[in-house]
N, C-alpha and C positions, 0 to 999 in steps of 0.2 A: 775647305780641306779636301784634298783629292782622295777619292775612294777607288780602290781596286774593283774591277768588274770581272765576274766569271759568267761565261756564256755556255749554256748546254744546248746544242742543236739537236732537237728531236730525241731526247733521252728516253730510254726504253725500260730501265729497271728502277723501281721506286726507291729501293734501299740505297743505290748509288746516289741518286738525287738528294735523298735525305742526309746522307753522310756529307755530301758536298755543301748542302745548306747549313749543316752544323758548323762546318769549317768556316764558311762565309760569315755566319753570325759570331763566331769566336774572334774573327780578325777584323770585322767591320766592313767586309766586302759585300758588294751588291751581287745578287744572283739574277740572271736573265735566262728565261726558259723559252725556247723557240719551239712552237708546236709543229707537227702533232706530237703530243706526249704519249708514251706507251702505258700510261696510268693516269688515275685521277689524283688531283692534289689533296683529296680527302682520304686517300688510301692509308690504311693503318701502317703498312710497312714503311711508307715515306715518313709518317709522323714518328714512328718508333726510332728510325735511324736518325732523324733530326732531334729527337728527344725533346726536351722542354725549351729548346732554342728556337723552334720554328717561328714562334710569334714574334721574335726579335729580328727576324730576317727581312731585309730589304729586297723583295722578290717582285719581278715584272715578267708577265707572259706576253708573248707576241704570236700573231697568227702564222707567221712564216719569216723566212730570213729577210725578205724585202721590207716587211713591216718593222723588223728589228733595225735594219739600216736607216730607214726613214726617221725612226724615233730616236736614233743615236747618231746624228750626223757628225762626221769628223772623228768618229771612234777609231782609235789605233788598236787594231785587232791582231793578236798573236794566235796562231792556230797550232794546236798540239796534234801532231800526226807522226805515225811511225815512218812516214815518207819524207819527213823534213830533212834538209841537208845540214842544218846547224843544230848544235846542242842547245838545250833550253837554258844553259848558263851563259850563252854568248851574247844575247841582246842586252842592251842597257834599257831595261823596262821603265816606262813612264809610270809614276805612282797611280795614275788613274787609267791605266791601259785595260784592255779587254782580253782575257784569256778564254779562247773558244776551244770547246771539246765537242767531238762529234758523237753520234749515237753508238751504243755499245757494239752493235752488230756490223757496222760499216764504216764508222769514223766520219770524217768530214768529206763531202764530195770533192773529187779531184778538180772540178771546175772552180770551186771556191779556193782550193789550195793554190792552183796556178795563178789566180788573180792576186794572191798575197804571198808569192813564193819567197820573198825576203823576210817574211814574218812567220814562216812555218818552222816550228821547233820540234825537236824530238828528245826523248828520254832514252839514253843508251841502255841497251839490253842485249842479251845473247841473240845471235842471228836467227836461231830456230824458234825464238819466242815471238808469237804474233803481236801480243800487246800486253799492257798492264791493265789492272782494274781501273775503271774510270775514276772512282773516288780517290784512289791512290795517286793517279796521274795528276789530278786536279791539286791535291794537297802538295805534291812536289813542286809544281809550278807556282802555286800561290805563295809558298814559303820562300821560293827563290826571289820573287818580286819583293816580298817583305824584307828579306835579308839585304837585298841591294839598297833598300831604303832605311837600313838600320832599325827595322821593326818599329817604325815610328808609331807612337801612340799605344803600343802594346806593352803589357806588363812583362818585364823581362827577368824578374826574380820571384821566387816563391818562398812561402814560409811553411814551416812544419805545423801541424795541427796540435800535437800533444806535447811538444817541447820546442826548444829554440835551437838554431844552428850553433849558437854560442854555448850551450850547456856542455859541461864537462861530462864525459862518459865514465 
């Protein structure tokens, strides 16, 4: 079964990484962390944001971007950037693609963006807005990929805890 991959290049804020990890655990995506990290994986803020889902997370750390590429040959990488020329809704994402996000303070280096210019995507926002929060951006792209694949393997309906949807009111 194909698995979506989320890549964080040198993340700096533990709460963002924890939130993204929680989203990955909820949808069965893999999380790839490329060092240097701006925090320890043992940090309380990371664990708090990831809640009790962190132990269910498929997470791999890499020494640097070259290490990541070497260990993931053939990876189809889409890069989230405010500099992208196409909207995040335009590509036809592969179910096992890699969604890459840069560090909070600087994004993905332009040298990497230029090398993947056809797979750079942006989330529309007002021109005067610099960027969205990293964990929000990741959730938006993750769910676009899942939507394109009909939310395969995910629960799509919920039940009430104290009554039934069919109960008369």
